[in-house]
N, C-alpha and C positions, 0 to 999 in steps of 0.2 A: 797119510796122517800124517803133517808132517810133527819129526821125533824134537830132543831137547834141540841134538846138536845145529836143525837146521834153522832152531825155534833162535838159537842163543844166536846164529851166523845173521838172520834179518832182524835181529833190534839193534845189532847192532849197527851193521849197513845201515837203518835209518838213521841208530841215534848216529853217528855221524856225518850225514845227508844234513837233518838237523842243523846242525850244528854248522856246518861250513850254506847253510841257506840265513839264519842266520844274524849268522858275522859277514854275510855281503850284505842284507838286509841294517844294517848299522856300521860301513859302509859306506853306502849310499846316503841315508837319513844325518851324517855325517858329514859328506865329500857336501850334501846339498847346504848343510844349512848354513858351510863354515865358504860356501863359494861367493865372491867379492870381487868376480868377473866385471867389470861392466864395459861394455863393450860397445863404443861407438857408432861402428860400423850397422846396419839392420841386417847384416849376414849371416857378420857374427854371430851378432842376436839368434837370425835365427836360425843358424847351422845352433847355436847351443841349443836352444831352448826343443828346436827335435829333437837330440840327443838324451836333452835331458827327460822329456815323452818315452823315448824311446823304454829308456832306462826304469822310470815308472810302471812302464809298461810288464815288462822283464819281474819285475817285482810286484806286481802284482799278479801275474805267474807264480812264483815262489811264495807267495803269503799263500793262496786254499795250497799247492805241498803239503805245504808245511803244515797247513790244516787238515794235511791226509796222513801228510806221519806222524801226531801223536795220536791220530785215529787209529792207526796202522801200531802204533807202541802202543796203547792200550787195548786193543783187540790180545797185542802178545800176553799181557799182562792177564787176562781177562779169559784166557784157551780159544780161543771162536778163530785165531784169525789162521788165515789157510782155509774156512769156512763159510761155504756159499753162504747170502745174506738175501737170495734168492732161493735156494733150492734144497744148501743143507747140507750136499755136499763139498768134499776136498777140491781143491781147486788144487793144479796142477802144480809142482815146486818151479816148472819151468814157466809158466805163468806167471808166477812169483816171483822167477829174481828180471825175470819183460819188467816187468811189474809191481813191484811189493805193498805197494798202496792198494792194488783192487780186489773189491769186495763181492766180485763176482766171476765166476767161471767161466772160461770161450762158453761155455754154449750159453749162459742164460746174457753172458754180454754177446755175444752175432746174433737173440732176442731181442736185446733193449736196442743195440742199434737197428733193427728190423723195423719194430715197433714203429719209434723216433722217423725212420724212416716213409714210413708212411703216415707214420699222423705232419711232418712236412719240417720236421724241429729242424 
């Protein structure tokens, strides 16, 4: 069971990470809307498009992480942070430090991954 200091640590960590991700997202949006580059050379255009697509893929992953962070912050507020949603046991502090947005203890996560492997997912 996490104590108040642990919860404060995770709340602070997740809030800072959320702020960083939102800041990066805003920079990307403004950078793409302000982009006035018009390359005559097709290779330069292709490189710019490739870089833009790469950036968008990263931002999409970050968008999904933002949702998970907000959910984790909600769990901190409602007292369910650090409790496995599958078995109801405490999630180890080591696991939470490695992946603070997790909702499963290590055993339930292993079981989930084994089931996914069997189903071919």
